[in-house]
N, C-alpha and C positions, 0 to 999 in steps of 0.2 A: 215895574217896581224894583227897587234895589234896597239892599241891606248894607248898612255901614256900622262899624264898631270903632269907637273912638276911645283913646286913653285920655282921661280927664283928671287932672291934678287939682286938689283943693277941696274936694267934697269930704265932709267930716261926719255927716249924719244923714238920717232919713229926710230931714228937712231940706238938706242940700239936694238930695235926689228929687224930691217933690218940686223944688224950685225949677230945676232944669226941665223936668218932665212937663210942668205947666207951661213954661215958655215955649218949648219946642212943639207941643201939641197945638199951639195957636198959629203955627206957621202953615200956610196953605200948602197942601200936598204931603204933609207928614201924616203917616197912617198910624204908626205905633212907636212909642218911646219906652225904653226901660233903662233905668240908671241904677248902678250898684256902687255905692261909695267904698265898700270893702275891696272890691276888685279894681276900683278906680276906672270904671268903664261906663260908656253910654252906648246902647244899641238903638239904632233908628231904622225903621222901615219907611221908605218914602217913594213918591212917584219919580219916574225917570226925569221929569222936567226940572227938578230941583237940584241945584248945584250943592255939593257937600260943603263948600265954603260958607254958604248961608247958615248952615247948621253950626259949623265951627265958630263963626263970628257971633252967633246968638249966645253960645256957651261962654265964649271969652268975654262978652259984654256983661255977663253976670259975675265977673271977677273969678271965674275958674279958668284953668289953662288946658286947652287941648294940646296934647303932645303927640308927636309922631311915634308910632310903634317901630321898634328896631327889628 
């Protein structure tokens, strides 16, 4: 298992959080998702077999933007 924390731009409300959580939870190997629009972050616990790029692409496909932490 691995944990990732992503900076996500574009979330405006709880509905945005729920949208991301619902999509990511349907990806095989994703164990837990928590989104916080105020902090602009998404935390994901996933199996080691999943590449982080899959998670980032799924979020970007929802018209949110995953940015790299500085």
